[in-house]
N, C-alpha and C positions, 0 to 999 in steps of 0.2 A: 184622306185620313188612313193611317196604317190599321189593318185588321189584326187584332190580337188573337193569338192562339188561346185555347182554354187554360193552358198552364200560365201564360202571361197575364191573363185576366185574373186568375187566382192570386198571382203575386201582387198585382195592383190592388186587389181587394184587401189583402193582408196588410200591405204598406199603408193604405189609407186608414185601416183600423188602428194603426199606431203599434203593431206588434213588432218585436225584434225578429228578424227573418234570417234564416240560413237557406241559401238558394244553391242547390246542386245543379249545376249547368253543364251538361255534356259537351263533347267536342262539336263546335260549329252550330250550337243552338241558339246563337244570338243573345248572349248574356248582356253585352254592352248596350245593344239596342233595347233590351228590356229595362236595364237600369236607366237609360236616358229617358225612357217612357215614364217611368216611375217618377223620376225628378221633375219632369216637364208638367206632371199632373198636380203639382202642389206649389204654393207660393212660399213654403217653408225653405229655410236656407240650409244647404247641405255641404258636406265634404266628401270627396271621392279619393281614396288612397290607392294608388296604382303600384304595380310591381316594379316599374322602372320609368325613367324619363320619357322614353318614347311613347309607352302606352298612356301616360299622364298627358303628354302634349296632344296625342290624337283624341283622347277623351275630351279635352278642354274644348276642342273644335266642335264637339257633338253635344255636350251637355249644356243646359240652359245657364245663363249667367248667375242664377241663384245658387249654383254648385261650384265650389272651388276644386279643382282637380290638380292634385300634387302627389308626389311620393311621400312616404314616411320620412325619408331623410330630409326632403325640403321642408317639411313641417317642423322637424326638429332643428334644422339649421336656423329657421326664422326665429325660433324660441331661444335657442342655446348656442347652436354651432357658430353663429356669426362672431361670437366672442373669441373663437379660436381661429378666425380667418388667417391670421399671420402664421400660425403653426401648420395650417393646412397647405399653404404654399411653400413650405420648407422643401429643400432639395431631398431627393431620395438618397438612401445610403444603405449599405448592406447591414444585414441583421447583426453580424459580429461586431460592427462598429458601435451599434446601439447597445449590444451586451457589454462591451468594454466600458462604455460610458456609465453603465449602471454597476460596474464592478464585476461583471462576469467575464473573466479573463483567463480562465485556466480550463484544462480538460478534467474530466472525471472518469474513473474506471468503474463500470458496472458489470458484473459478471465476467465474461471473456472479452468485453468490448471496451475500448477507450473512446469516450465520446468527446469530441472536440468542442472547444468553446463556441466555434461557429455553429455547430449543430445544436448545442444547448441554447444559444441565443436565438436561433430560429424557432426552437420549441417553446421558448419563453413567450415569444410574440404570438405563436399559435395558441398558447394557453390564454392570453389576454383576449384574442379574438373569440374563442369559444365562450369566455365569460361574457363578452359583449353581445353574443347571439343568444344567450340564455336569459331567463327571467330572474335569475339569482341576484341578490343584493350584495353578496360578497364573493370574492375569489376563494375557491376551495379545491380540494384534492381532484374532484372528478373533471375539472376544467383542463388538467394536464393530459395532452393527447399521448396515446401509446406510440412508441417508435418501432418501426419494423426491426425484427430480431431481438427486441427486448419485451416480448409479449408476456412473459411469466409474471405472476403477481409479485414476486419478491423483487424482480428487476424493475418492474414498473413502480413499485413503492420506493425504491431508492431514487428513481428519476424524480418522482414527486417531491421527495425530501429536498432535493437540490434545486428544482426548478421553481417551486412555488414561492419561496421568499423573494426571488428576483422578479417574478410576475407581479406580486403585490407591489414591489418597488416601482415597476414600470407603470402600473395603474395609478400610483401616487403621482408619479411624474406627469401623467397625462392630465391631471386636474389643473395644472398651471396654465393659465390662459395666454401668458406672455411668451414663455420659452420653456424648452425642455429637451431631453435627451431623445425620447421616443418620437418618431415621425407620427404626427397626428393624422388619423384617418377618419373617414366619414362615419364608420360604425362606432367610433369612439364618442362622438358627440351625440349619437342617437342613444347609446347606452346612458350617458350622463343625463340626457333629457328624460329618459324613462325613469331613472332613479329619483327624479323630482316629482313623480306622480303627476304628470301634466294633465290639464284639462283642455280638450279640444272643443273650441267653441262652434256649435253647429246644432241645428235641430235634428238632423239626421246624418249618420256617418256610414259610408259604404266602404267596404274593404274588399278589394279585387284579388283574384288568384289566392284566395285564403288558405288553400291546400298547402301552399309553400311558405306560409308564414313562419318566421322565426319566433320562438317563445317571448323574446323581449317585445316584439310589436304585438303579439297576442295579448300580452298583459296590459299594454297601453290601450288597445282597442276595447278590451272587455271592461276596463275601468271607467269608460265613458257611459256605461249602461244607465246610470241614475239620472242623467240629464239629457241624453240624445238617444233617438231610435237607431238601433244598430242593424245594418244590412250586411250579412256576410256572404260573399259569392265565390264560387269556385267549383272544382271538380275533384272530389276525393280520389277518384281513380287516376288523376294525374299528379298525385303527390309522389314525386320522384326525386326530391332533393333532401331526403332524410340524411344521407351521408354528409351534408354540410351544415347540419343543424336545424333545418326546417322540419316542420312536423305538421300533419293534417289536423288542424284545430276545429274542422267543421263537424266532426262526429261528436264532439264534446260540447258544442256551443248550445247554449240555453236559448232557443228560439223556435219559431214556427218553421217546421221543415217543408220546403217546396222544391219542385224540380222543373227543369227545362230539358226535355228529352227528344224533341224532334230536331234533327240536324238539318240545317239549310245548306251544308257544305257538300254532302254526297248523298247517294242513292241508297235504296234498301239493302242491296247486296253488301255494301261496305259496312252498313249498320250491322248486319248479321255478323261480319268478321269482328267488329268492335265488341259485340255482345258476348262472344266467346271469351274474350279476355276480361270483360267486365264480371262475367259469371265466376270465372276462376279467381278473380280478385275479391269476390263477394262485395262488389260495389253496390251502393244504394239505388242505382239507376240502370236502365236498359234504354238503348237508343232506337229510334225509328228514323229511316231516311226520308228524303223527299222524292216522291214518285216521279217527278219531272226532271230529275237529275239522273243521268246514266252513269253509273260507276262500275267498270268491268274489273274482275279479279282474274289475273292470269299473267302470262309472260309479257314483260315490257322491254322491248329491245333498246329504246332510246328514252330513258326516264328523265324528267326534269330534275329530279333529286334522288340521291342514294343516301339512305339513313343507316348508320351503324350504331352498334352498342357502346363501343369504346373509342377514345381518341386513337388508340393504335389500329383499331379496325377502320377508322376514317382514313388514316394514312395509307393503309393497304389498298383501300379503294381509290384514293387519290393516284397512287402510283400506277394502279391498273388502267385507270382511265387516261392518264397522261401517256402511257405506253401505247394506248390505242388512238393517239393523237387528238384527244379531246381537249378543249379548253375548260379548265376545272376551277370552280371557286370552293372555298372551304368556309363554312359559317363559323364565325368567331376568329378567323385567321389561323396562321400556322404557328403561332409563338409557342403554344404548349408543346406541340410536336418538335419544334426546334430545340426547345429546352431539353427534351428527353433525348434527342439525338446527340446533342452536345454533351450531356452527362454520360451517355453510352460511349462517346468517343474518348472522354477522358478515361473511363475505366478500361477501354480497350488498349489505350496507350500507356497503362500503368500508373495513372493519377487517380487520386480519390476525387469525388465530385461533391459539390455542395447542394445538389438537387435533393429535396427533402425526402423523396421516396427512395433514394439510392445512397444516402450518405454513409451508411454503415457497411458498404460493400468495398472491399480492398481491391478488387480486380474484376474484370469481366468474367473470368472463369468462376469466381466466388458467386457472382450473380446468377450465372448459368446453373450452377449446382443448387442454389437456393430456389430457384424457379422450378427446377426439375424434381427435387426430392423433398422439399419442405412443403407441407400442405398449406402453410401460411403464404407461400410465395407463388401459388399457382396463378394468380391474377397477373403476374409479371411474365409469364411464359409467352403470351402473344407478343410483347415487346422484344423479348429475346429472340423469338423466331424472325420477327421482322428485321431486326438488325443483323442477325446472322445470314438471312436470305439475301438482303440488298445492300447492307453496309451503311455506315452513318453518312458518308458523303452523298450517296444516292438520295437518301432521305432529305438532306439539307438541300440539295439541288431541286428536288420535287417542290419543297415549300417555297422556294424562290420562283418557281414557274406558275404559282397560283395566279388566278385571274379574278377580277372583280365579279361579283354576281351579275352585274348589269350586262356584262359581255361574255359570260361563260356559256358553254354548251350544257353543262350539268353542274349541279350544286351538290356537294357532299356535306353531310352534317351528322353529328351524334344525334341520337333521339332526344337527348337532354336539351341540346341547343336548338332543336327543331320546335320545341314546344311553343305554341302561339303562332307558328307559321303554317302555310299550306302551299301545295303545288298541284298542278293539274295531273301529273303522273309521278308515282313513287315507286322506287324498288327498294326493298329491305336487303341490307347487306348480310353477309354470310357469318358474322360474328355473334349471332344470337343462339348460343348452343342449347340443344335439348336437354331436359333433365336426364341424369343418369339412370341406368336400369337398376332395379333392386334384385334381390335373390328369388323373389317370388315369381310364379308363372301363371299366365292366364289359361283359359280353357283350351287354347290351341298350343300351349306349351311355349309361348313366347314370354320373355321377361317383362314384367310390369314396371314401367319407369316411375320414378319418384314423382310426387306432385309438383306442378309448377309453383314456384315461389311467388308470393304476392307482389313483391318488388319487381320481378321479372314480367309478371302479367301487367302490371301498371305501365311499365316502359313499353312494352309490346302494344298496349292500347294507344298510347300517345304516338307511336311510330305509324300504325296503320291508319289513324285517323288524320294524318297530314294530307292525304290524297283526296282529290275531288273527283276525278274521272277514270283513273287507271291506278291499280295497285298490284305490284308483284310481290308476293309474300316472301320470295327468296329464302333468307335464312330463318324465317319463321314458318316455313311450310311444314315443318315436323309437327305442327299443332293439329294438322289433319289426321294424324295417327295416334295422338295422345289421347288417353281416356278423358282428360279434362276438356279437350276440344270438342267432345261429343256431348257436353253437358247441354241442357235445355237453354237456348238463347232467345226465347220468345220475348216479345216486347211486353213483359209483364207490367212495368211501370211507365211504359211509353204512352204518349198520347196517340189515340187512334187517328188515322189520317182520313180526312173527309174526301 
């Protein structure tokens, strides 16, 4: 029989008392094991909603038969989505063709820029996608995404005025179960399902990875409160998908707050590293490691994984490792990088590109100037540097040389894609920049750096906690000299180890 920790026992007691629970589970603290134990301790019937198919499938093998393990999309498909099965299987087509089918067939002039109907069509579909991720019941202005180089309020207002009517037309098209112009996607039937105020039949409902929940799913989950016991589990400090519509719903959830803070993945030294970032992010937990696990912090010459902050940073690591004759795998594959390289090649050869990040640039020089001199373009500078240093063909060749993880010497991943993964030894790539210095000086006359942003601290926390036995801080080593890295990281809320 498995011996429960004090925290797991507290969770079991609260669950048996019938309370709604919000369980903050730190990296490697055995959250799935805890949920399985809760479910196995009752004869009530439950539902477990997972972040993706792989997690749902793995959970189904561990949970008792009284618990149905699915994704939110699978639940929505069973209720509504199956009616759109014919449209889901329709062939892919470019956004501009969908736009033309809805009457969007001309360019529009906004400020100094002519926006092609191709770009407008893509923006229209992004507007519908943002609506589908939201809890809103109608499409409105704030669903229209900003376009790079049209950041001013007046320019964006003009864009909204043009795009919104077509987005409303597209959403109307998606209501037809038999046929339509817009290619029907899985997020469409999830949104349609949510707008019908669905009832999920279960005695208790568990939502995993709650920190990355889209508002549309949050609304559906919370609306089950009157007839089902709700268990929300996740790690607020791993909320790293805000840029794509997700938001941490755990801090606002009305339930008994509980924690899992003892990590079974790594030892105390790595827990101390994690706690530095948790303190900076003002997270609700601090971790303790397992004494019987040795995790060393220092130089790692041959890591199992290298974790970067950005896709461009990952590409730079791939090229460096290939030059050293390693066989390299890239988590998620190289399609994102291939698309950026092809877009850059178009610009360098004097052609405009349809890539959504680069559509408003007339040439490679135009992009270089924007990245170098416009504050809004600073995030494109690493891409420009990579292309200027290696050339597009070298990058495309590197993507073609990628290996499968099962036979690679080293795996490269962004920290975002590494979430939920772990490796024996991990090195942090060099593209995690330290905060800029301010004009203020400390007692020794050295510039005082800006505080670390919460989003950066959370991403760093995810990155460092992927390691089990060896961690090379690499591009995050600057934290040793940053005032924020010297905060108290004691295990204030962590379970004491016996």
